[in-house]
C-alpha positions, -999 to +999 in steps of 0.1 A: +000+000+000+011+035-007+004+067+011-031+071+024-039+035+019-038+037-019-028+006-037+006+009-054+000+000-090+029+007-114+018+031-142+021+015-176+011+028-211-024+021-222-049+032-249-068+055-226-038+078-219-029+107-241+005+108-258+020+127-229+004+103-205+019+074-223+053+092-222+050+094-184+038+058-182+068+046-202+092+060-176+071+050-147+069+014-160+107+014-166+115+026-131+086+009-112+068+041-102+031+043-092+008+073-091+015+076-054+052+078-061+047+108-084+023+123-058+050+120-031+081+129-052+065+159-071+042+171-044+012+170-067-022+155-059-033+120-070-060+136-093-034+158-110-015+127-120-047+112-134-054+144-154-019+144-169-022+108-179-056+111-195-049+145-211-077+164-194-050+188-181-014+195-191+012+202-165+023+238-157+058+244-168+072+240-133+055+207-129+069+195-162+104+206-153+102+188-119+089+156-137+118+157-161+142+162-133+128+131-115+131+110-147+166+125-152+178+113-118+164+078-125+175+075-161+208+094-160+196+114-191+198+151-195+166+168-181+167+192-211+165+162-235+137+147-214+119+181-215+122+183-253+110+147-255+080+154-232+071+186-251+071+167-284+041+147-272+019+178-269-003+187-300+008+223-298+044+212-304+035+192-334+016+222-348+046+244-340+070+221-359+047+220-389+045+258-389+083+261-384+090+237-413+067+255-436+084+289-429+120+278-426+146+257-443+142+222-427+179+216-431+186+246-408+163+231-382+181+198-385+215+215-379+201+232-348+187+199-335+220+181-341+239+209-323+216+207-293+219+169-291+257+170-295+259+196-267+239+175-243+254+142-253+223+124-266 
């Protein structure tokens, strides 16, 4: 049992979660984290975790950064790379990329992405 008597069930990807929710679930499954673990480690309510998973609410930027920092500590990956990975799951990011590609030289974008990845070692 977790805190407040909640059953500790490891979060794993499923068809009812949004893309961001499945991104969270992938890391939770990999590192055996339950909703109560996220609640405790991030200081967010149990219902907020549910809202992030099902896509009814997106995290505020501070919550997203804290989530990426948690996954960074567990995975030994750069929190900035995880942040970019998380942001890529949001529909707004997909629309921004389409807009950017339409307005700019895609090769320029690729060079910027390569430079960023080289800088952070991933």
